[in-house]
C-alpha positions, 0 to 999 in steps of 0.5 A: 871437263867440269867438276863440281862438289855441290855440297858435302860429298855430292859430286857432279862431273861433266865431260860429254856425259854427266855423272853424279856421285852421291847426290844430296840435298839438291834444290833445283830440277836438273834432270840431266844425269846420264849416270848416278853412282851411290856409294852406300845407303846413309841418308847423306849419300842415298837421297831419293829426293835429290835423285828424282831432281836429276834423273831423266828417262835413260839415267843409269843408277849404280848402287851397292848391294845394300840398296838392291831392293830399291829401283836401280839399274845395276847393283855392284860389289866391291873389287869388281870391274864393270862397263855400263854402255861405254862407261868403264868403272871399278869398285873399291871397298870403302870402310872404317878401321876402328870405327863402327859407322861403315863396316867392311862387311856391308859392302860399301864402295868407292868408284874409280870411273874412267871418262875420256881417258881421265880416272876419277876416284870418289872414295866414299865414306872410308878410312885409309885402307890397303885397297885405297892405297893401291888405286892409281887415279888422276882425280881423287875426291877424298873425305877429310871431315873426320868422325865418319871418315879420314880426318885432314891429317890422314887425308893429306898423308894419303894424297901426298903418298899416292900422288894423284894429279888433282885432289879435291876434298869432300865430306866436310862443311855441312854434317861434319867438319868445319869449312876451314878444313878445306884450306887446311887440307890444301896447305898441307898437300905437296906443291906438285899435286894440284888441289881444288876447294869446291865446297863454298860457304854459300852452298852449305 
């Protein structure tokens, strides 16, 4: 298993299959994606130029309903279960509470993806919600930058209470949130929960 946060909220998972979630600002030509998951239509999550650099002939692109008019393979809705080829995943509502940026009615999603027995939860741009609290996962990609998502304090409380095996902070260091937030987040997580800081200064 190999996990990368390429920058911001752009995630790459490799374990037999190569999965990208919200590819953004990708510079190189890879053309290695088996699956591309998009959480919503904001420019830093749906970046068609980056998609063109990782897409190959049989790539499956999964998007929420707000992107159904684009050329994609599967349009999904919140609170559903799907299987594409042999890959199983669930869609978790992703939205703000008390902020205007990601309204619940837009149908934005996070993804709980099961790959080789490991559950990966990419939360998308969200606050802490009842739906997120109910997710049981092994690996959680949690937004910590604040403004558009949870901030560090909210994200650490969420992780400490839901207790994934591994927590990886995202959505900071590029558009919102200083790079130092990663270490701050890591310092507040309970010792029994593993954390990985994958956003590096030279990648911003």
